[in-house]
MDAnalysis code that builds the backbone (N, CA, C; Angstrom):
import MDAnalysis as mda
import numpy as np

u = mda.Universe.empty(375, n_residues=125, atom_resindex=np.repeat(np.arange(125), 3), trajectory=True)
u.add_TopologyAttr("name", ["N", "CA", "C"] * 125)
u.add_TopologyAttr("resid", np.arange(1, 126))
u.add_TopologyAttr("resname", ["LEU", "ILE", "ILE", "MET", "VAL", "GLN", "LEU", "ARG", "SER", "ILE", "ILE", "LYS", "PRO", "ALA", "ASP", "ASN", "CYS", "GLY", "ALA", "LYS", "ARG", "VAL", "GLN", "VAL", "VAL", "HIS", "ILE", "TYR", "LYS", "GLY", "HIS", "PHE", "HIS", "LYS", "LYS", "ALA", "THR", "ILE", "GLY", "ASP", "ILE", "VAL", "LEU", "ALA", "VAL", "VAL", "LYS", "ASP", "ALA", "ILE", "PRO", "ASN", "GLY", "MET", "VAL", "LYS", "LYS", "LYS", "GLU", "LYS", "VAL", "LYS", "MET", "VAL", "ILE", "VAL", "ARG", "THR", "LYS", "LYS", "GLU", "PHE", "GLY", "ARG", "GLU", "ASP", "GLY", "SER", "TYR", "ILE", "ARG", "PHE", "SER", "ASP", "ASN", "ALA", "GLY", "VAL", "VAL", "ILE", "ASP", "SER", "GLN", "ASN", "ASN", "PRO", "ARG", "GLY", "THR", "ARG", "ILE", "PHE", "GLY", "PRO", "ILE", "ALA", "ARG", "GLU", "ILE", "LYS", "ASP", "LEU", "GLY", "PHE", "ASN", "LYS", "ILE", "ALA", "SER", "MET", "ALA", "GLN", "GLU", "VAL", "TYR"])
u.atoms.positions = np.array([
    [0.876, -1.183, 0.023],
    [0.075, -0.058, -0.006],
    [0.850, 1.186, -0.004],
    [0.919, 1.947, -1.101],
    [1.718, 3.249, -1.185],
    [0.655, 4.421, -0.836],
    [1.009, 5.099, 0.107],
    [0.133, 6.244, 0.588],
    [0.973, 7.481, 0.317],
    [0.149, 8.546, 0.187],
    [0.805, 9.801, 0.088],
    [1.430, 10.233, 1.449],
    [2.048, 11.377, 1.532],
    [2.562, 11.783, 2.915],
    [1.379, 12.072, 3.796],
    [1.359, 11.544, 4.874],
    [0.273, 11.859, 5.856],
    [0.894, 12.178, 7.187],
    [0.070, 12.380, 8.162],
    [0.511, 12.701, 9.602],
    [1.292, 11.430, 10.011],
    [2.392, 11.851, 10.707],
    [3.319, 10.856, 11.224],
    [4.263, 10.175, 10.270],
    [4.085, 10.614, 8.955],
    [4.968, 9.996, 7.923],
    [6.386, 10.513, 8.231],
    [7.339, 9.469, 8.036],
    [8.785, 10.018, 8.224],
    [9.279, 10.224, 6.859],
    [9.797, 11.384, 6.571],
    [10.287, 11.777, 5.205],
    [11.661, 12.301, 5.364],
    [12.365, 12.186, 4.108],
    [13.754, 12.596, 3.928],
    [13.952, 13.997, 3.424],
    [14.588, 14.844, 4.048],
    [14.964, 16.130, 3.475],
    [15.705, 15.975, 2.181],
    [15.387, 16.762, 1.151],
    [16.065, 16.722, -0.025],
    [17.133, 17.868, -0.248],
    [17.386, 18.447, 1.024],
    [18.380, 19.613, 0.957],
    [19.457, 19.311, 1.982],
    [20.419, 20.369, 2.178],
    [21.517, 20.124, 3.086],
    [21.294, 21.116, 4.338],
    [20.027, 21.075, 4.847],
    [19.923, 21.880, 6.045],
    [20.309, 21.212, 7.284],
    [20.760, 19.990, 7.221],
    [21.263, 19.243, 8.401],
    [20.297, 18.323, 8.999],
    [19.110, 18.198, 8.644],
    [18.254, 17.146, 9.168],
    [18.480, 15.784, 8.312],
    [18.248, 14.752, 9.069],
    [18.284, 13.517, 8.347],
    [17.018, 12.855, 8.103],
    [16.132, 12.985, 9.224],
    [14.806, 12.361, 9.126],
    [13.890, 13.381, 9.686],
    [12.713, 13.586, 9.233],
    [11.674, 14.408, 9.875],
    [10.293, 13.784, 9.822],
    [9.537, 14.034, 10.751],
    [8.205, 13.446, 10.825],
    [7.046, 14.481, 10.656],
    [6.143, 14.306, 9.772],
    [5.089, 15.290, 9.464],
    [4.172, 15.247, 10.648],
    [3.832, 16.430, 11.166],
    [2.906, 16.530, 12.266],
    [1.704, 17.411, 11.980],
    [1.789, 18.149, 10.842],
    [0.585, 18.966, 10.390],
    [0.784, 19.156, 8.806],
    [-0.578, 19.259, 8.182],
    [-0.566, 19.607, 6.797],
    [-1.335, 20.938, 6.507],
    [-0.652, 21.815, 6.058],
    [-1.308, 23.110, 5.779],
    [-2.065, 23.115, 4.446],
    [-3.324, 22.764, 4.612],
    [-4.088, 22.501, 3.292],
    [-5.701, 22.543, 3.703],
    [-6.224, 23.641, 3.691],
    [-7.765, 23.649, 3.841],
    [-8.126, 23.074, 5.136],
    [-9.334, 22.471, 5.325],
    [-9.808, 22.053, 6.496],
    [-9.859, 20.493, 6.552],
    [-9.179, 20.025, 7.601],
    [-9.186, 18.483, 7.912],
    [-8.595, 17.781, 6.698],
    [-7.471, 18.178, 6.228],
    [-6.802, 17.352, 5.178],
    [-5.831, 16.344, 5.891],
    [-5.872, 15.032, 5.328],
    [-5.041, 14.154, 5.894],
    [-3.836, 13.810, 5.190],
    [-3.896, 14.093, 3.694],
    [-2.819, 13.732, 2.846],
    [-2.175, 14.932, 2.324],
    [-0.818, 14.803, 2.172],
    [-0.161, 15.841, 1.375],
    [0.495, 15.271, 0.133],
    [0.408, 16.095, -0.924],
    [1.114, 15.623, -2.089],
    [2.016, 16.691, -2.614],
    [2.649, 16.437, -3.775],
    [3.718, 17.321, -4.241],
    [3.267, 18.808, -4.321],
    [4.063, 19.619, -3.768],
    [3.776, 21.121, -3.670],
    [3.066, 21.553, -2.394],
    [2.548, 20.634, -1.546],
    [1.944, 20.977, -0.285],
    [2.947, 21.332, 0.865],
    [2.549, 22.270, 1.701],
    [3.446, 22.698, 2.761],
    [3.058, 21.993, 4.036],
    [3.890, 21.401, 4.646],
    [3.709, 20.609, 5.918],
    [4.613, 21.138, 7.153],
    [4.100, 20.902, 8.362],
    [5.002, 21.133, 9.519],
    [5.589, 19.821, 9.902],
    [6.844, 19.839, 10.165],
    [7.479, 18.655, 10.537],
    [8.392, 18.872, 11.703],
    [8.736, 17.685, 12.407],
    [9.670, 17.744, 13.635],
    [10.860, 16.873, 13.197],
    [12.022, 17.511, 13.336],
    [13.388, 16.994, 13.111],
    [13.617, 15.830, 14.028],
    [13.665, 14.574, 13.570],
    [13.906, 13.370, 14.393],
    [15.342, 13.070, 14.500],
    [16.173, 13.295, 13.410],
    [17.594, 13.166, 13.468],
    [18.207, 14.201, 12.651],
    [19.484, 14.690, 13.141],
    [20.077, 15.734, 12.511],
    [21.592, 15.702, 12.818],
    [22.400, 16.223, 11.750],
    [23.771, 16.140, 11.948],
    [24.136, 17.238, 12.925],
    [25.329, 16.992, 13.708],
    [25.502, 17.918, 14.868],
    [25.662, 19.303, 14.699],
    [26.338, 19.850, 13.426],
    [26.543, 21.205, 13.244],
    [25.646, 21.696, 12.063],
    [24.414, 21.158, 11.910],
    [23.537, 21.576, 10.765],
    [22.803, 22.850, 11.145],
    [21.957, 23.411, 10.232],
    [21.132, 24.503, 10.388],
    [20.046, 24.230, 11.438],
    [19.439, 23.113, 11.167],
    [18.368, 22.708, 12.044],
    [18.767, 21.658, 13.119],
    [18.174, 21.666, 14.201],
    [18.515, 20.865, 15.384],
    [17.510, 19.761, 15.557],
    [17.880, 18.686, 16.292],
    [16.835, 17.693, 16.647],
    [15.722, 18.302, 17.592],
    [14.565, 17.851, 17.318],
    [13.267, 18.260, 17.991],
    [12.815, 19.657, 17.555],
    [13.472, 20.261, 16.648],
    [12.993, 21.468, 16.022],
    [11.829, 21.322, 15.170],
    [10.849, 22.280, 15.104],
    [9.757, 22.236, 14.294],
    [10.118, 22.993, 12.940],
    [9.972, 22.419, 11.794],
    [10.380, 23.198, 10.563],
    [9.220, 23.014, 9.544],
    [8.977, 24.018, 8.653],
    [8.085, 23.930, 7.584],
    [8.788, 23.395, 6.393],
    [8.197, 22.490, 5.649],
    [8.715, 21.948, 4.470],
    [7.666, 21.942, 3.365],
    [8.228, 21.897, 2.107],
    [7.436, 21.710, 0.912],
    [7.796, 20.366, 0.410],
    [6.683, 19.592, 0.083],
    [6.924, 18.160, -0.409],
    [7.421, 18.272, -1.970],
    [8.458, 17.682, -2.254],
    [9.049, 17.836, -3.706],
    [8.969, 16.381, -4.419],
    [8.890, 15.373, -3.639],
    [8.758, 13.992, -4.171],
    [7.876, 13.137, -3.406],
    [6.965, 12.415, -4.006],
    [6.192, 11.374, -3.431],
    [6.273, 9.986, -4.148],
    [6.090, 8.857, -3.359],
    [6.168, 7.492, -3.923],
    [4.793, 7.335, -4.815],
    [3.703, 8.055, -4.207],
    [2.483, 7.803, -4.754],
    [2.367, 8.621, -5.989],
    [1.784, 8.051, -7.193],
    [1.977, 8.755, -8.429],
    [1.041, 9.964, -8.442],
    [1.359, 11.013, -9.142],
    [0.727, 12.258, -9.132],
    [0.247, 12.637, -10.611],
    [-1.048, 12.856, -10.891],
    [-1.606, 13.046, -12.104],
    [-1.233, 14.441, -12.528],
    [-0.960, 14.566, -13.737],
    [-0.681, 15.969, -14.372],
    [-1.922, 16.277, -15.350],
    [-1.797, 17.648, -15.658],
    [-2.852, 18.256, -16.541],
    [-2.957, 17.382, -17.911],
    [-1.797, 17.054, -18.477],
    [-1.719, 16.460, -19.845],
    [-2.246, 14.952, -19.719],
    [-2.497, 14.445, -18.562],
    [-2.881, 13.097, -18.505],
    [-1.840, 12.009, -18.114],
    [-0.570, 12.557, -18.011],
    [0.398, 11.717, -17.654],
    [0.567, 11.543, -16.085],
    [1.310, 10.630, -15.665],
    [1.459, 10.376, -14.185],
    [2.907, 10.462, -14.003],
    [3.437, 11.080, -12.781],
    [4.872, 10.988, -12.442],
    [4.890, 10.432, -10.814],
    [5.853, 9.656, -10.659],
    [6.153, 9.066, -9.358],
    [7.632, 9.035, -8.976],
    [7.966, 9.091, -7.780],
    [9.440, 9.046, -7.402],
    [9.791, 7.766, -6.566],
    [11.089, 7.642, -6.252],
    [11.261, 6.342, -5.474],
    [11.272, 6.547, -4.018],
    [11.142, 7.901, -3.490],
    [11.100, 8.101, -2.119],
    [10.045, 9.383, -1.871],
    [9.823, 9.574, -0.669],
    [9.034, 10.783, -0.210],
    [10.120, 11.791, 0.331],
    [10.062, 12.925, -0.175],
    [11.129, 13.875, 0.234],
    [10.496, 15.334, 0.271],
    [11.127, 16.128, 1.111],
    [10.716, 17.495, 1.133],
    [11.988, 18.471, 1.384],
    [11.616, 19.865, 1.198],
    [12.724, 20.792, 1.259],
    [12.231, 21.785, 2.515],
    [13.203, 21.932, 3.328],
    [13.004, 22.843, 4.572],
    [12.914, 24.294, 3.996],
    [11.820, 24.951, 4.354],
    [11.592, 26.388, 3.916],
    [11.428, 27.340, 5.133],
    [11.765, 28.651, 4.823],
    [11.552, 29.612, 5.963],
    [10.137, 30.233, 5.729],
    [9.977, 31.370, 6.490],
    [8.567, 31.937, 6.445],
    [8.330, 32.603, 5.028],
    [9.290, 32.890, 4.376],
    [9.063, 33.532, 3.041],
    [9.025, 32.389, 1.896],
    [8.946, 31.213, 2.214],
    [8.896, 30.208, 1.313],
    [10.215, 29.870, 0.558],
    [11.246, 30.413, 1.047],
    [12.581, 30.164, 0.455],
    [13.273, 29.049, 1.252],
    [14.108, 28.285, 0.444],
    [14.738, 27.019, 1.139],
    [15.830, 27.457, 2.098],
    [15.912, 26.838, 3.210],
    [16.834, 27.130, 4.204],
    [18.144, 26.564, 3.842],
    [18.340, 25.457, 3.141],
    [19.481, 24.850, 2.667],
    [20.095, 25.608, 1.437],
    [21.381, 25.183, 1.035],
    [21.869, 25.904, -0.016],
    [22.000, 24.943, -1.164],
    [21.735, 23.699, -1.069],
    [21.807, 22.692, -2.095],
    [20.442, 21.857, -2.105],
    [20.176, 21.290, -3.200],
    [19.035, 20.346, -3.190],
    [19.421, 19.138, -3.989],
    [19.142, 17.971, -3.429],
    [19.601, 16.706, -4.006],
    [18.499, 15.922, -4.587],
    [18.706, 15.286, -5.677],
    [17.732, 14.489, -6.286],
    [16.767, 15.220, -7.191],
    [16.068, 14.471, -7.961],
    [15.078, 15.252, -8.775],
    [13.905, 15.885, -8.012],
    [13.278, 16.816, -8.636],
    [12.089, 17.465, -8.197],
    [10.994, 17.458, -9.273],
    [9.754, 17.667, -8.743],
    [8.533, 17.633, -9.836],
    [8.479, 19.111, -10.347],
    [8.206, 19.265, -11.598],
    [7.975, 20.585, -12.342],
    [6.859, 21.445, -11.563],
    [5.905, 20.686, -10.951],
    [4.773, 21.395, -10.189],
    [5.359, 22.337, -9.133],
    [6.580, 22.059, -8.647],
    [7.190, 22.865, -7.491],
    [7.411, 24.473, -8.081],
    [7.945, 24.314, -9.369],
    [8.196, 25.717, -10.059],
    [6.809, 26.399, -10.360],
    [5.877, 25.720, -10.655],
    [4.517, 26.223, -11.167],
    [3.847, 26.795, -9.997],
    [4.058, 26.241, -8.666],
    [3.565, 26.699, -7.544],
    [4.165, 27.940, -6.947],
    [5.333, 28.367, -7.636],
    [6.050, 29.547, -7.079],
    [7.300, 29.321, -6.296],
    [7.659, 28.163, -6.214],
    [8.937, 27.830, -5.472],
    [10.047, 27.934, -6.450],
    [10.340, 29.007, -7.117],
    [11.285, 29.167, -8.075],
    [12.656, 28.962, -7.572],
    [12.963, 29.450, -6.402],
    [14.321, 29.140, -5.802],
    [14.708, 27.907, -5.804],
    [13.725, 26.936, -5.374],
    [13.964, 25.582, -5.175],
    [14.101, 24.854, -6.532],
    [13.261, 25.309, -7.465],
    [13.478, 24.711, -8.775],
    [14.757, 24.947, -9.519],
    [15.221, 26.167, -9.243],
    [16.518, 26.645, -9.844],
    [17.773, 25.978, -9.179],
    [17.607, 25.719, -7.886],
    [18.727, 24.946, -7.198],
    [18.709, 23.406, -7.390],
    [17.600, 22.871, -7.916],
    [17.515, 21.391, -8.081],
    [18.454, 20.989, -9.311],
    [18.960, 19.662, -9.105],
    [19.875, 19.121, -10.165],
    [18.964, 18.840, -11.406],
    [17.769, 18.338, -11.184],
    [16.933, 18.066, -12.408],
    [15.504, 18.290, -11.989],
    [14.766, 18.905, -12.854],
    [13.232, 18.970, -12.578],
    [12.449, 18.153, -13.670],
    [11.727, 17.210, -13.099],
    [10.878, 16.490, -13.963],
    [9.513, 16.882, -14.132],
])
C-alpha cells in the first residue's frame, strides 16, 4: 500500500539543512486534510540531525513536499512518481533554508511559485 505523505510520515529532507529524518505533524491545506502531495506545505519535527547543521533535533520546521512515492496526475494526463518521499525545509518567506537540493524534483514545484527551489535542483521532472 503506497500512501501519500500523511500525519506521522517519516520523510527525508532533499536539501542540506542538516536534518536526516523528519516526521510530519501537520498539513497546511484547507480544513481537515489528511494527505499531502507534491507542492503542499507541511509542518515537521526533526527526528535526526547532523551535529552542526542549520536545524537541530526536536526543532519544528516547515517543508514543501517535492517527491512522493504515490503517483501524481498531471494536466496532460500523464503520471509521475518518485522512488521516495522527500521535502525541502523552507523559511517563512517560502525560500529554502539549505543551499543545495539533492535528487530530482517535480515541475509542479516551479509552477506553484517555489522558483528558488526549482532553480537549485539538479533536475526538474
